[in-house]
Chimera marker file (.cmm) of the C-alpha trace (Angstrom):
<marker_set name="trace">
<marker id="1" x="48.161" y="1.987" z="31.425" r="1" g="1" b="0" radius="0.5"/>
<marker id="2" x="51.264" y="2.849" z="29.822" r="1" g="1" b="0" radius="0.5"/>
<marker id="3" x="51.573" y="5.538" z="27.906" r="1" g="1" b="0" radius="0.5"/>
<marker id="4" x="51.715" y="3.268" z="24.647" r="1" g="1" b="0" radius="0.5"/>
<marker id="5" x="49.005" y="2.295" z="25.460" r="1" g="1" b="0" radius="0.5"/>
<marker id="6" x="46.976" y="5.247" z="25.487" r="1" g="1" b="0" radius="0.5"/>
<marker id="7" x="48.144" y="6.170" z="22.524" r="1" g="1" b="0" radius="0.5"/>
<marker id="8" x="46.950" y="3.131" z="20.725" r="1" g="1" b="0" radius="0.5"/>
<marker id="9" x="43.458" y="3.409" z="22.254" r="1" g="1" b="0" radius="0.5"/>
<marker id="10" x="43.005" y="6.944" z="20.860" r="1" g="1" b="0" radius="0.5"/>
<marker id="11" x="44.517" y="5.971" z="17.498" r="1" g="1" b="0" radius="0.5"/>
<marker id="12" x="41.936" y="3.399" z="17.460" r="1" g="1" b="0" radius="0.5"/>
<marker id="13" x="39.034" y="5.948" z="17.951" r="1" g="1" b="0" radius="0.5"/>
<marker id="14" x="40.302" y="8.134" z="15.603" r="1" g="1" b="0" radius="0.5"/>
<marker id="15" x="40.639" y="5.854" z="12.943" r="1" g="1" b="0" radius="0.5"/>
<marker id="16" x="36.768" y="4.787" z="13.259" r="1" g="1" b="0" radius="0.5"/>
<marker id="17" x="37.252" y="1.221" z="13.905" r="1" g="1" b="0" radius="0.5"/>
<marker id="18" x="35.821" y="0.394" z="17.170" r="1" g="1" b="0" radius="0.5"/>
<marker id="19" x="33.784" y="3.754" z="18.052" r="1" g="1" b="0" radius="0.5"/>
<marker id="20" x="31.572" y="5.674" z="16.166" r="1" g="1" b="0" radius="0.5"/>
<marker id="21" x="30.347" y="4.716" z="12.419" r="1" g="1" b="0" radius="0.5"/>
<marker id="22" x="32.058" y="2.158" z="10.421" r="1" g="1" b="0" radius="0.5"/>
<marker id="23" x="31.595" y="2.155" z="6.732" r="1" g="1" b="0" radius="0.5"/>
<marker id="24" x="30.147" y="-1.585" z="7.017" r="1" g="1" b="0" radius="0.5"/>
<marker id="25" x="27.396" y="-0.334" z="9.713" r="1" g="1" b="0" radius="0.5"/>
<marker id="26" x="26.446" y="3.019" z="7.300" r="1" g="1" b="0" radius="0.5"/>
<marker id="27" x="26.282" y="0.673" z="4.455" r="1" g="1" b="0" radius="0.5"/>
<marker id="28" x="24.266" y="-2.251" z="6.830" r="1" g="1" b="0" radius="0.5"/>
<marker id="29" x="22.039" y="0.607" z="8.050" r="1" g="1" b="0" radius="0.5"/>
<marker id="30" x="20.971" y="2.159" z="4.087" r="1" g="1" b="0" radius="0.5"/>
<marker id="31" x="20.180" y="-1.202" z="3.561" r="1" g="1" b="0" radius="0.5"/>
<marker id="32" x="18.318" y="-2.223" z="6.421" r="1" g="1" b="0" radius="0.5"/>
<marker id="33" x="16.690" y="1.276" z="5.497" r="1" g="1" b="0" radius="0.5"/>
<marker id="34" x="15.763" y="0.305" z="2.249" r="1" g="1" b="0" radius="0.5"/>
<marker id="35" x="14.328" y="-2.917" z="3.054" r="1" g="1" b="0" radius="0.5"/>
<marker id="36" x="12.119" y="-1.531" z="5.563" r="1" g="1" b="0" radius="0.5"/>
<marker id="37" x="10.894" y="1.342" z="2.980" r="1" g="1" b="0" radius="0.5"/>
<marker id="38" x="10.437" y="-1.232" z="0.528" r="1" g="1" b="0" radius="0.5"/>
<marker id="39" x="8.319" y="-3.332" z="3.036" r="1" g="1" b="0" radius="0.5"/>
<marker id="40" x="5.787" y="-0.911" z="3.867" r="1" g="1" b="0" radius="0.5"/>
<marker id="41" x="5.692" y="0.275" z="-0.084" r="1" g="1" b="0" radius="0.5"/>
<marker id="42" x="4.423" y="-3.635" z="-0.413" r="1" g="1" b="0" radius="0.5"/>
<marker id="43" x="2.431" y="-3.534" z="2.498" r="1" g="1" b="0" radius="0.5"/>
<marker id="44" x="0.340" y="-0.365" z="2.057" r="1" g="1" b="0" radius="0.5"/>
<marker id="45" x="-0.168" y="-0.965" z="-1.944" r="1" g="1" b="0" radius="0.5"/>
<marker id="46" x="-1.733" y="-4.625" z="-0.778" r="1" g="1" b="0" radius="0.5"/>
<marker id="47" x="-3.364" y="-2.443" z="2.340" r="1" g="1" b="0" radius="0.5"/>
<marker id="48" x="-7.638" y="-2.505" z="2.305" r="1" g="1" b="0" radius="0.5"/>
<marker id="49" x="-7.660" y="1.374" z="2.894" r="1" g="1" b="0" radius="0.5"/>
<marker id="50" x="-6.380" y="2.025" z="-0.538" r="1" g="1" b="0" radius="0.5"/>
<marker id="51" x="-7.158" y="2.011" z="-4.457" r="1" g="1" b="0" radius="0.5"/>
<marker id="52" x="-6.016" y="-0.028" z="-6.977" r="1" g="1" b="0" radius="0.5"/>
<marker id="53" x="-5.398" y="-1.350" z="-9.949" r="1" g="1" b="0" radius="0.5"/>
<marker id="54" x="-5.712" y="2.097" z="-11.866" r="1" g="1" b="0" radius="0.5"/>
<marker id="55" x="-6.534" y="1.225" z="-15.864" r="1" g="1" b="0" radius="0.5"/>
<marker id="56" x="-8.306" y="2.680" z="-18.630" r="1" g="1" b="0" radius="0.5"/>
<marker id="57" x="-11.304" y="0.585" z="-19.671" r="1" g="1" b="0" radius="0.5"/>
<marker id="58" x="-13.062" y="0.882" z="-23.219" r="1" g="1" b="0" radius="0.5"/>
<marker id="59" x="-17.169" y="0.707" z="-22.885" r="1" g="1" b="0" radius="0.5"/>
<marker id="60" x="-20.218" y="2.852" z="-23.429" r="1" g="1" b="0" radius="0.5"/>
<marker id="61" x="-21.473" y="5.688" z="-20.941" r="1" g="1" b="0" radius="0.5"/>
<marker id="62" x="-25.123" y="6.619" z="-20.978" r="1" g="1" b="0" radius="0.5"/>
<marker id="63" x="-26.732" y="9.475" z="-19.073" r="1" g="1" b="0" radius="0.5"/>
<marker id="64" x="-29.322" y="9.132" z="-16.549" r="1" g="1" b="0" radius="0.5"/>
<marker id="65" x="-32.342" y="11.833" z="-16.688" r="1" g="1" b="0" radius="0.5"/>
<marker id="66" x="-31.285" y="14.725" z="-17.451" r="1" g="1" b="0" radius="0.5"/>
<marker id="67" x="-31.552" y="17.324" z="-14.656" r="1" g="1" b="0" radius="0.5"/>
<marker id="68" x="-29.374" y="14.416" z="-12.476" r="1" g="1" b="0" radius="0.5"/>
<marker id="69" x="-25.759" y="14.892" z="-13.321" r="1" g="1" b="0" radius="0.5"/>
<marker id="70" x="-25.081" y="11.030" z="-13.634" r="1" g="1" b="0" radius="0.5"/>
<marker id="71" x="-24.222" y="8.403" z="-15.713" r="1" g="1" b="0" radius="0.5"/>
<marker id="72" x="-23.977" y="4.587" z="-16.248" r="1" g="1" b="0" radius="0.5"/>
<marker id="73" x="-20.614" y="3.405" z="-17.543" r="1" g="1" b="0" radius="0.5"/>
<marker id="74" x="-20.897" y="0.004" z="-19.167" r="1" g="1" b="0" radius="0.5"/>
<marker id="75" x="-16.898" y="-1.587" z="-19.683" r="1" g="1" b="0" radius="0.5"/>
<marker id="76" x="-16.998" y="-3.739" z="-22.601" r="1" g="1" b="0" radius="0.5"/>
<marker id="77" x="-16.125" y="-6.897" z="-20.310" r="1" g="1" b="0" radius="0.5"/>
<marker id="78" x="-17.691" y="-6.151" z="-16.684" r="1" g="1" b="0" radius="0.5"/>
<marker id="79" x="-20.925" y="-4.668" z="-15.459" r="1" g="1" b="0" radius="0.5"/>
<marker id="80" x="-22.220" y="-1.505" z="-15.287" r="1" g="1" b="0" radius="0.5"/>
<marker id="81" x="-21.612" y="1.129" z="-12.589" r="1" g="1" b="0" radius="0.5"/>
<marker id="82" x="-22.939" y="4.334" z="-12.344" r="1" g="1" b="0" radius="0.5"/>
<marker id="83" x="-20.781" y="7.647" z="-11.736" r="1" g="1" b="0" radius="0.5"/>
<marker id="84" x="-21.343" y="11.725" z="-11.029" r="1" g="1" b="0" radius="0.5"/>
<marker id="85" x="-20.716" y="13.600" z="-14.376" r="1" g="1" b="0" radius="0.5"/>
<marker id="86" x="-19.011" y="16.285" z="-12.946" r="1" g="1" b="0" radius="0.5"/>
<marker id="87" x="-16.627" y="14.636" z="-10.292" r="1" g="1" b="0" radius="0.5"/>
<marker id="88" x="-14.622" y="13.787" z="-13.623" r="1" g="1" b="0" radius="0.5"/>
<marker id="89" x="-12.146" y="15.064" z="-15.631" r="1" g="1" b="0" radius="0.5"/>
<marker id="90" x="-13.083" y="14.882" z="-19.570" r="1" g="1" b="0" radius="0.5"/>
<marker id="91" x="-11.609" y="14.792" z="-23.226" r="1" g="1" b="0" radius="0.5"/>
<marker id="92" x="-13.261" y="15.457" z="-26.191" r="1" g="1" b="0" radius="0.5"/>
<marker id="93" x="-11.535" y="16.075" z="-29.488" r="1" g="1" b="0" radius="0.5"/>
<marker id="94" x="-9.185" y="18.708" z="-28.512" r="1" g="1" b="0" radius="0.5"/>
<marker id="95" x="-11.346" y="20.051" z="-25.381" r="1" g="1" b="0" radius="0.5"/>
<marker id="96" x="-10.771" y="19.214" z="-22.321" r="1" g="1" b="0" radius="0.5"/>
<marker id="97" x="-12.712" y="20.000" z="-18.483" r="1" g="1" b="0" radius="0.5"/>
<marker id="98" x="-13.262" y="19.442" z="-15.462" r="1" g="1" b="0" radius="0.5"/>
<marker id="99" x="-16.359" y="20.304" z="-13.021" r="1" g="1" b="0" radius="0.5"/>
<marker id="100" x="-19.261" y="20.200" z="-15.283" r="1" g="1" b="0" radius="0.5"/>
<marker id="101" x="-20.384" y="17.026" z="-18.009" r="1" g="1" b="0" radius="0.5"/>
<marker id="102" x="-18.613" y="15.929" z="-21.036" r="1" g="1" b="0" radius="0.5"/>
<marker id="103" x="-20.452" y="17.117" z="-24.100" r="1" g="1" b="0" radius="0.5"/>
<marker id="104" x="-20.725" y="13.592" z="-25.840" r="1" g="1" b="0" radius="0.5"/>
<marker id="105" x="-22.830" y="13.161" z="-22.651" r="1" g="1" b="0" radius="0.5"/>
<marker id="106" x="-24.900" y="16.027" z="-22.486" r="1" g="1" b="0" radius="0.5"/>
<marker id="107" x="-28.296" y="14.262" z="-23.907" r="1" g="1" b="0" radius="0.5"/>
<marker id="108" x="-30.195" y="11.980" z="-21.774" r="1" g="1" b="0" radius="0.5"/>
<marker id="109" x="-30.209" y="8.337" z="-22.509" r="1" g="1" b="0" radius="0.5"/>
<marker id="110" x="-27.903" y="8.623" z="-25.381" r="1" g="1" b="0" radius="0.5"/>
<marker id="111" x="-25.423" y="5.676" z="-25.158" r="1" g="1" b="0" radius="0.5"/>
<marker id="112" x="-21.977" y="6.809" z="-26.602" r="1" g="1" b="0" radius="0.5"/>
<marker id="113" x="-18.532" y="5.130" z="-26.558" r="1" g="1" b="0" radius="0.5"/>
<marker id="114" x="-16.107" y="6.209" z="-23.851" r="1" g="1" b="0" radius="0.5"/>
<marker id="115" x="-12.806" y="5.029" z="-22.893" r="1" g="1" b="0" radius="0.5"/>
<marker id="116" x="-12.888" y="5.769" z="-18.809" r="1" g="1" b="0" radius="0.5"/>
<marker id="117" x="-10.139" y="6.320" z="-16.377" r="1" g="1" b="0" radius="0.5"/>
<marker id="118" x="-11.629" y="3.472" z="-13.637" r="1" g="1" b="0" radius="0.5"/>
<marker id="119" x="-9.642" y="2.127" z="-9.783" r="1" g="1" b="0" radius="0.5"/>
<marker id="120" x="-11.012" y="-0.327" z="-7.885" r="1" g="1" b="0" radius="0.5"/>
<marker id="121" x="-11.530" y="1.012" z="-4.537" r="1" g="1" b="0" radius="0.5"/>
<marker id="122" x="-11.536" y="-1.559" z="-1.301" r="1" g="1" b="0" radius="0.5"/>
<marker id="123" x="-14.016" y="-0.994" z="0.967" r="1" g="1" b="0" radius="0.5"/>
<marker id="124" x="-12.339" y="-0.918" z="4.866" r="1" g="1" b="0" radius="0.5"/>
<marker id="125" x="-12.906" y="-4.298" z="7.152" r="1" g="1" b="0" radius="0.5"/>
<marker id="126" x="-12.744" y="-6.508" z="4.261" r="1" g="1" b="0" radius="0.5"/>
<marker id="127" x="-16.721" y="-5.670" z="3.060" r="1" g="1" b="0" radius="0.5"/>
<marker id="128" x="-15.675" y="-5.521" z="-0.581" r="1" g="1" b="0" radius="0.5"/>
<marker id="129" x="-14.900" y="-2.939" z="-2.710" r="1" g="1" b="0" radius="0.5"/>
<marker id="130" x="-16.195" y="-0.840" z="-5.992" r="1" g="1" b="0" radius="0.5"/>
<marker id="131" x="-15.054" y="0.988" z="-9.097" r="1" g="1" b="0" radius="0.5"/>
<marker id="132" x="-14.525" y="4.766" z="-9.635" r="1" g="1" b="0" radius="0.5"/>
<marker id="133" x="-14.675" y="6.525" z="-12.685" r="1" g="1" b="0" radius="0.5"/>
<marker id="134" x="-12.156" y="9.494" z="-12.698" r="1" g="1" b="0" radius="0.5"/>
<marker id="135" x="-12.291" y="10.276" z="-16.291" r="1" g="1" b="0" radius="0.5"/>
<marker id="136" x="-13.809" y="10.326" z="-19.365" r="1" g="1" b="0" radius="0.5"/>
<marker id="137" x="-12.608" y="10.499" z="-22.769" r="1" g="1" b="0" radius="0.5"/>
<marker id="138" x="-15.535" y="10.390" z="-25.511" r="1" g="1" b="0" radius="0.5"/>
<marker id="139" x="-14.172" y="8.502" z="-29.013" r="1" g="1" b="0" radius="0.5"/>
<marker id="140" x="-16.757" y="11.077" z="-31.330" r="1" g="1" b="0" radius="0.5"/>
<link id1="1" id2="2" r="1" g="1" b="0" radius="0.2"/>
<link id1="2" id2="3" r="1" g="1" b="0" radius="0.2"/>
<link id1="3" id2="4" r="1" g="1" b="0" radius="0.2"/>
<link id1="4" id2="5" r="1" g="1" b="0" radius="0.2"/>
<link id1="5" id2="6" r="1" g="1" b="0" radius="0.2"/>
<link id1="6" id2="7" r="1" g="1" b="0" radius="0.2"/>
<link id1="7" id2="8" r="1" g="1" b="0" radius="0.2"/>
<link id1="8" id2="9" r="1" g="1" b="0" radius="0.2"/>
<link id1="9" id2="10" r="1" g="1" b="0" radius="0.2"/>
<link id1="10" id2="11" r="1" g="1" b="0" radius="0.2"/>
<link id1="11" id2="12" r="1" g="1" b="0" radius="0.2"/>
<link id1="12" id2="13" r="1" g="1" b="0" radius="0.2"/>
<link id1="13" id2="14" r="1" g="1" b="0" radius="0.2"/>
<link id1="14" id2="15" r="1" g="1" b="0" radius="0.2"/>
<link id1="15" id2="16" r="1" g="1" b="0" radius="0.2"/>
<link id1="16" id2="17" r="1" g="1" b="0" radius="0.2"/>
<link id1="17" id2="18" r="1" g="1" b="0" radius="0.2"/>
<link id1="18" id2="19" r="1" g="1" b="0" radius="0.2"/>
<link id1="19" id2="20" r="1" g="1" b="0" radius="0.2"/>
<link id1="20" id2="21" r="1" g="1" b="0" radius="0.2"/>
<link id1="21" id2="22" r="1" g="1" b="0" radius="0.2"/>
<link id1="22" id2="23" r="1" g="1" b="0" radius="0.2"/>
<link id1="23" id2="24" r="1" g="1" b="0" radius="0.2"/>
<link id1="24" id2="25" r="1" g="1" b="0" radius="0.2"/>
<link id1="25" id2="26" r="1" g="1" b="0" radius="0.2"/>
<link id1="26" id2="27" r="1" g="1" b="0" radius="0.2"/>
<link id1="27" id2="28" r="1" g="1" b="0" radius="0.2"/>
<link id1="28" id2="29" r="1" g="1" b="0" radius="0.2"/>
<link id1="29" id2="30" r="1" g="1" b="0" radius="0.2"/>
<link id1="30" id2="31" r="1" g="1" b="0" radius="0.2"/>
<link id1="31" id2="32" r="1" g="1" b="0" radius="0.2"/>
<link id1="32" id2="33" r="1" g="1" b="0" radius="0.2"/>
<link id1="33" id2="34" r="1" g="1" b="0" radius="0.2"/>
<link id1="34" id2="35" r="1" g="1" b="0" radius="0.2"/>
<link id1="35" id2="36" r="1" g="1" b="0" radius="0.2"/>
<link id1="36" id2="37" r="1" g="1" b="0" radius="0.2"/>
<link id1="37" id2="38" r="1" g="1" b="0" radius="0.2"/>
<link id1="38" id2="39" r="1" g="1" b="0" radius="0.2"/>
<link id1="39" id2="40" r="1" g="1" b="0" radius="0.2"/>
<link id1="40" id2="41" r="1" g="1" b="0" radius="0.2"/>
<link id1="41" id2="42" r="1" g="1" b="0" radius="0.2"/>
<link id1="42" id2="43" r="1" g="1" b="0" radius="0.2"/>
<link id1="43" id2="44" r="1" g="1" b="0" radius="0.2"/>
<link id1="44" id2="45" r="1" g="1" b="0" radius="0.2"/>
<link id1="45" id2="46" r="1" g="1" b="0" radius="0.2"/>
<link id1="46" id2="47" r="1" g="1" b="0" radius="0.2"/>
<link id1="47" id2="48" r="1" g="1" b="0" radius="0.2"/>
<link id1="48" id2="49" r="1" g="1" b="0" radius="0.2"/>
<link id1="49" id2="50" r="1" g="1" b="0" radius="0.2"/>
<link id1="50" id2="51" r="1" g="1" b="0" radius="0.2"/>
<link id1="51" id2="52" r="1" g="1" b="0" radius="0.2"/>
<link id1="52" id2="53" r="1" g="1" b="0" radius="0.2"/>
<link id1="53" id2="54" r="1" g="1" b="0" radius="0.2"/>
<link id1="54" id2="55" r="1" g="1" b="0" radius="0.2"/>
<link id1="55" id2="56" r="1" g="1" b="0" radius="0.2"/>
<link id1="56" id2="57" r="1" g="1" b="0" radius="0.2"/>
<link id1="57" id2="58" r="1" g="1" b="0" radius="0.2"/>
<link id1="58" id2="59" r="1" g="1" b="0" radius="0.2"/>
<link id1="59" id2="60" r="1" g="1" b="0" radius="0.2"/>
<link id1="60" id2="61" r="1" g="1" b="0" radius="0.2"/>
<link id1="61" id2="62" r="1" g="1" b="0" radius="0.2"/>
<link id1="62" id2="63" r="1" g="1" b="0" radius="0.2"/>
<link id1="63" id2="64" r="1" g="1" b="0" radius="0.2"/>
<link id1="64" id2="65" r="1" g="1" b="0" radius="0.2"/>
<link id1="65" id2="66" r="1" g="1" b="0" radius="0.2"/>
<link id1="66" id2="67" r="1" g="1" b="0" radius="0.2"/>
<link id1="67" id2="68" r="1" g="1" b="0" radius="0.2"/>
<link id1="68" id2="69" r="1" g="1" b="0" radius="0.2"/>
<link id1="69" id2="70" r="1" g="1" b="0" radius="0.2"/>
<link id1="70" id2="71" r="1" g="1" b="0" radius="0.2"/>
<link id1="71" id2="72" r="1" g="1" b="0" radius="0.2"/>
<link id1="72" id2="73" r="1" g="1" b="0" radius="0.2"/>
<link id1="73" id2="74" r="1" g="1" b="0" radius="0.2"/>
<link id1="74" id2="75" r="1" g="1" b="0" radius="0.2"/>
<link id1="75" id2="76" r="1" g="1" b="0" radius="0.2"/>
<link id1="76" id2="77" r="1" g="1" b="0" radius="0.2"/>
<link id1="77" id2="78" r="1" g="1" b="0" radius="0.2"/>
<link id1="78" id2="79" r="1" g="1" b="0" radius="0.2"/>
<link id1="79" id2="80" r="1" g="1" b="0" radius="0.2"/>
<link id1="80" id2="81" r="1" g="1" b="0" radius="0.2"/>
<link id1="81" id2="82" r="1" g="1" b="0" radius="0.2"/>
<link id1="82" id2="83" r="1" g="1" b="0" radius="0.2"/>
<link id1="83" id2="84" r="1" g="1" b="0" radius="0.2"/>
<link id1="84" id2="85" r="1" g="1" b="0" radius="0.2"/>
<link id1="85" id2="86" r="1" g="1" b="0" radius="0.2"/>
<link id1="86" id2="87" r="1" g="1" b="0" radius="0.2"/>
<link id1="87" id2="88" r="1" g="1" b="0" radius="0.2"/>
<link id1="88" id2="89" r="1" g="1" b="0" radius="0.2"/>
<link id1="89" id2="90" r="1" g="1" b="0" radius="0.2"/>
<link id1="90" id2="91" r="1" g="1" b="0" radius="0.2"/>
<link id1="91" id2="92" r="1" g="1" b="0" radius="0.2"/>
<link id1="92" id2="93" r="1" g="1" b="0" radius="0.2"/>
<link id1="93" id2="94" r="1" g="1" b="0" radius="0.2"/>
<link id1="94" id2="95" r="1" g="1" b="0" radius="0.2"/>
<link id1="95" id2="96" r="1" g="1" b="0" radius="0.2"/>
<link id1="96" id2="97" r="1" g="1" b="0" radius="0.2"/>
<link id1="97" id2="98" r="1" g="1" b="0" radius="0.2"/>
<link id1="98" id2="99" r="1" g="1" b="0" radius="0.2"/>
<link id1="99" id2="100" r="1" g="1" b="0" radius="0.2"/>
<link id1="100" id2="101" r="1" g="1" b="0" radius="0.2"/>
<link id1="101" id2="102" r="1" g="1" b="0" radius="0.2"/>
<link id1="102" id2="103" r="1" g="1" b="0" radius="0.2"/>
<link id1="103" id2="104" r="1" g="1" b="0" radius="0.2"/>
<link id1="104" id2="105" r="1" g="1" b="0" radius="0.2"/>
<link id1="105" id2="106" r="1" g="1" b="0" radius="0.2"/>
<link id1="106" id2="107" r="1" g="1" b="0" radius="0.2"/>
<link id1="107" id2="108" r="1" g="1" b="0" radius="0.2"/>
<link id1="108" id2="109" r="1" g="1" b="0" radius="0.2"/>
<link id1="109" id2="110" r="1" g="1" b="0" radius="0.2"/>
<link id1="110" id2="111" r="1" g="1" b="0" radius="0.2"/>
<link id1="111" id2="112" r="1" g="1" b="0" radius="0.2"/>
<link id1="112" id2="113" r="1" g="1" b="0" radius="0.2"/>
<link id1="113" id2="114" r="1" g="1" b="0" radius="0.2"/>
<link id1="114" id2="115" r="1" g="1" b="0" radius="0.2"/>
<link id1="115" id2="116" r="1" g="1" b="0" radius="0.2"/>
<link id1="116" id2="117" r="1" g="1" b="0" radius="0.2"/>
<link id1="117" id2="118" r="1" g="1" b="0" radius="0.2"/>
<link id1="118" id2="119" r="1" g="1" b="0" radius="0.2"/>
<link id1="119" id2="120" r="1" g="1" b="0" radius="0.2"/>
<link id1="120" id2="121" r="1" g="1" b="0" radius="0.2"/>
<link id1="121" id2="122" r="1" g="1" b="0" radius="0.2"/>
<link id1="122" id2="123" r="1" g="1" b="0" radius="0.2"/>
<link id1="123" id2="124" r="1" g="1" b="0" radius="0.2"/>
<link id1="124" id2="125" r="1" g="1" b="0" radius="0.2"/>
<link id1="125" id2="126" r="1" g="1" b="0" radius="0.2"/>
<link id1="126" id2="127" r="1" g="1" b="0" radius="0.2"/>
<link id1="127" id2="128" r="1" g="1" b="0" radius="0.2"/>
<link id1="128" id2="129" r="1" g="1" b="0" radius="0.2"/>
<link id1="129" id2="130" r="1" g="1" b="0" radius="0.2"/>
<link id1="130" id2="131" r="1" g="1" b="0" radius="0.2"/>
<link id1="131" id2="132" r="1" g="1" b="0" radius="0.2"/>
<link id1="132" id2="133" r="1" g="1" b="0" radius="0.2"/>
<link id1="133" id2="134" r="1" g="1" b="0" radius="0.2"/>
<link id1="134" id2="135" r="1" g="1" b="0" radius="0.2"/>
<link id1="135" id2="136" r="1" g="1" b="0" radius="0.2"/>
<link id1="136" id2="137" r="1" g="1" b="0" radius="0.2"/>
<link id1="137" id2="138" r="1" g="1" b="0" radius="0.2"/>
<link id1="138" id2="139" r="1" g="1" b="0" radius="0.2"/>
<link id1="139" id2="140" r="1" g="1" b="0" radius="0.2"/>
</marker_set>
């Protein structure tokens, strides 16, 4: 190999056109990484292991007997389901709280208007889903 051939090879390596990462390769790798992350997000969002469809739903809530911290929520457009009163965050007027019973649901047997933050949780292995109340806003 002559001296001029060797210097041409060294210049090619130094400029990065033959060896190492070129700008085109870096851009292509970044686009592929972004595509993989996007596909992973979409696949994960549709996974049966994940909660879906968070929404605020209007309806009525009614507390079951006073010694049990449960209530039934009846959405305006759906089926009634139960939730634990001490597991939800709540708002009533200018008061907020969590870990205790919302003021509008302290009396058993009274039906009160509320807005509930609800998610639909899919059960694994294709056995359906259930709705869960995460928050309650008293409308008194």
